[in-house]
N, C-alpha and C positions, 0 to 999 in steps of 0.2 A: 834393758839394763845391762851394763857391762860388769862382769865378774872378773876380778883380778886374782891371779895366783902368785904366791911367793915361791921362791926355790924350794922351801920346805914343802909347800903344797904339791909341786911337781914331783918331788920325791915320793910323797904319800901316794901319788898316782902311778908310781912305777918307774919314774925316770931316774934310773940308778947309775948314770954316768957321772963322772966327776964334774966339778964346776968348770975347770979348764977345758974339758972336752965339749961341755955345753956351749961355752963361748966360742969355741973353734967352729962348731956347727953353725952358730949364728953368723960368724964372719964369712962363712962359706955360702951363706944364704940357705942353708939346709935346715934351719929351725927358726921359728917366729922370733923377732926382736922384742925385747922387753920395753916397758915404759919405765922411764926414770922416776922414781917416787921420792928420791932424796939422794944425799951424797953417797950412800952405800946401800941403797935399797932399790931393787928393781922388781917389777911385777909383769906377768904375762897375761894377756887377755885369754880367758878360758876358752872362748869359742875358736880362737886361732890355734891354741894348743890341741883342742879336740880334733880340729880339722887336720892338723899335722899327724896326730895319732891315726886318724881314719885313713890318710893317704898312705902311711906306712903299711897299714893292714891291707889295703887295696894292692899295693906294690907286691907284698908277700903273696897274696892270693893269686895275682896275675902271673907272677914269676914261678909259681909252684905248679909244675906239670907232673902229675902222678905218673909213675912208671907203669907200663902195662904188666898185667899179671899173666904169666905163661900158664899153659895147661898143667905142667908139673907142679908148679907152685900152688895152683888152685886145688889139685888133687891132694897135695900134702897138707893143705889146711882144711880140707873137707872132712868133717867129722861123722858123716853118715856111713853106716856099714855098707860095704859092696857086696853085691850078690852074684 
């Protein structure tokens, strides 16, 4: 079964960019295209939106490389008493 999401549904799910920014992403191929449901009504397929979010999450995780912790930083955060 296909579940459709309105723009309001997307916003409820955390899509907080403006409508014009959203349409710009779609024109660049960076966001799933909607299905035309009427003259002024578009809907997005939930599974396509979810896949888009998952891809952004994977991008974030792949691109984030934690900085190495130096010995001085480690000692400064170590809360055990030294003897």
